[in-house]
C-alpha positions as CSV (number, residue, x, y, z in Angstrom):
1,M,90.7,144.5,89.5
2,N,93.5,146.3,88.0
3,K,96.7,147.0,89.0
4,I,96.6,149.9,90.5
5,N,93.6,149.4,92.8
6,L,95.5,145.5,93.7
7,S,98.7,147.7,94.7
8,L,96.8,150.0,96.9
9,L,94.6,146.9,98.4
10,I,98.1,145.6,99.1
11,I,99.8,148.7,100.5
12,I,96.5,149.3,103.0
13,L,96.7,145.5,103.9
14,I,100.5,146.1,104.9
15,V,99.9,149.2,107.0
16,V,96.8,147.6,108.8
17,F,98.9,144.4,109.8
18,S,102.1,146.4,110.7
19,G,100.0,148.4,112.9
20,F,98.7,145.4,114.7
21,F,101.8,143.5,114.6
22,Y,103.5,146.6,116.1
23,Q,100.7,146.9,119.1
24,E,101.2,143.2,119.7
25,A,105.2,143.8,120.4
26,L,104.6,146.6,122.4
27,N,102.2,144.7,124.5
28,N,104.3,141.7,125.0
29,S,107.1,144.4,125.9
30,K,105.2,145.6,128.5
31,K,103.9,142.2,130.0
32,N,107.7,141.0,130.1
33,D,108.5,144.3,131.8
34,L,105.6,143.8,134.0
35,V,106.5,139.9,134.6
36,S,109.9,141.2,135.7
37,N,108.6,143.8,138.2
38,V,106.5,141.6,140.1
39,N,109.1,139.0,140.0
40,A,111.8,141.5,142.1
41,A,108.7,142.7,144.1
42,V,108.1,139.0,145.1
43,K,111.7,138.4,145.9
44,L,111.5,141.6,148.1
45,V,108.7,140.6,149.9
46,E,109.9,137.2,150.3
47,T,113.0,138.6,151.7
48,K,112.1,141.4,153.9
49,G,108.1,140.4,154.4
50,E,106.2,143.6,155.6
51,A,109.4,145.7,156.1
52,S,109.3,145.9,152.3
53,F,105.9,147.5,151.8
54,P,106.9,151.2,152.6
55,E,109.4,150.6,149.5
56,F,106.3,150.0,146.9
57,Y,105.4,153.5,147.5
58,T,108.0,154.8,146.0
59,D,109.2,156.1,142.6
60,K,110.9,153.3,142.1
61,W,108.1,150.9,142.0
62,F,105.0,153.7,141.7
63,K,104.9,155.3,138.4
64,G,101.6,156.7,137.5
65,D,99.3,153.6,136.7
66,E,102.4,151.3,137.0
67,Y,102.5,149.9,140.5
68,I,102.7,146.9,142.8
69,F,99.9,146.1,145.1
70,I,100.0,143.2,147.5
71,W,97.2,141.7,149.2
72,Q,96.9,138.7,152.0
73,L,95.6,135.6,150.6
74,N,92.6,136.1,152.5
75,G,91.6,139.3,150.9
76,I,93.1,142.0,153.0
77,R,94.8,144.5,150.9
78,V,98.3,145.5,152.3
79,V,100.0,147.5,149.7
80,Y,97.9,149.9,147.6
81,P,100.0,152.9,145.9
82,P,97.3,154.8,144.3
83,D,95.1,155.1,147.4
84,P,96.7,154.3,150.8
85,A,93.5,154.7,152.3
86,G,92.6,151.4,150.5
87,V,95.1,149.5,152.5
88,N,93.1,147.0,154.9
89,K,90.2,146.5,153.1
90,N,88.9,143.1,152.4
91,M,88.9,143.2,148.5
92,T,87.9,139.2,148.0
93,D,84.2,140.5,146.8
94,L,85.8,142.8,144.0
95,K,84.2,142.9,140.7
96,D,85.2,144.4,137.2
97,Y,82.7,146.5,135.4
98,A,81.5,143.4,133.5
99,D,80.7,142.2,136.8
100,K,83.6,139.6,136.6
101,P,84.8,138.4,140.0
102,I,88.4,139.6,139.9
103,G,89.1,139.8,143.7
104,K,88.3,136.0,143.8
105,L,90.4,135.5,140.7
106,F,93.5,137.1,141.8
107,I,93.4,134.9,145.0
108,E,93.0,131.6,143.1
109,T,95.5,132.6,140.7
110,A,98.2,133.3,143.8
111,Q,97.1,130.1,145.1
112,K,98.3,128.4,141.9
113,G,101.7,130.2,142.1
114,E,101.2,132.7,139.3
115,G,99.0,133.9,136.3
116,W,97.4,136.4,134.5
117,V,93.9,138.1,135.1
118,E,91.9,139.7,132.2
119,Y,89.2,142.0,133.0
120,I,87.6,145.3,132.0
121,W,88.8,148.5,134.3
122,P,89.1,152.2,133.7
123,K,92.1,154.1,133.3
124,P,93.1,156.6,135.6
125,G,90.7,159.7,135.5
126,E,88.5,158.0,132.9
127,T,84.8,156.7,133.0
128,T,84.7,154.4,129.9
129,P,86.3,150.9,131.0
130,S,89.4,149.2,128.8
131,T,90.8,145.9,128.9
132,K,93.2,145.6,131.4
133,I,95.5,142.6,132.3
134,T,97.1,141.8,135.6
135,F,100.1,139.5,136.5
136,I,99.5,138.0,140.0
137,K,102.2,135.7,141.6
138,K,102.5,134.4,145.3
139,A,104.9,135.5,147.6
140,V,105.3,133.8,151.1
141,Y,107.6,135.2,154.1
142,G,107.2,133.5,157.1
143,N,103.8,132.4,158.0
144,Q,102.1,134.8,155.7
145,T,101.1,134.4,152.4
146,Y,100.6,136.9,150.0
147,L,99.5,137.7,146.4
148,V,101.7,140.3,144.5
149,G,100.3,141.9,141.4
150,S,100.8,144.7,138.6
151,G,98.6,145.4,135.8
152,I,98.4,147.0,132.6
153,Y,95.9,148.4,130.2
154,L,95.6,146.9,126.5
155,D,95.2,149.5,123.8
């Protein structure tokens, strides 16, 4: 391999890897923002209980495909900004596009305290599924325990 070909190969590798590292840094930044948002939502729920629910439908918390959702630990969805008609539905048997039981995984994750669930779900307005991760955290107010979550798509 001559010096020009070797130089071109090195440049291509640098471009490919820098794009990869940029995407990873972007995803990590989004994940950190998501965790902060969920933590703030948990604090609000633990302070105000159900009285906090209407706040999650405002522009402060609901920005397109970025929103907070809340379920009771029995699987009943109590906050769902993208479709308020979806409130009071039992989500326990919710599965992703690969038949992964994400409803049960969300509940199990909240019971443990907090964590991430990765699954396959289409972006709003699309039919082709993408990889999505959701951060779930438990919130307690009075005698009610909730799971509070929010997710992002990994591009």
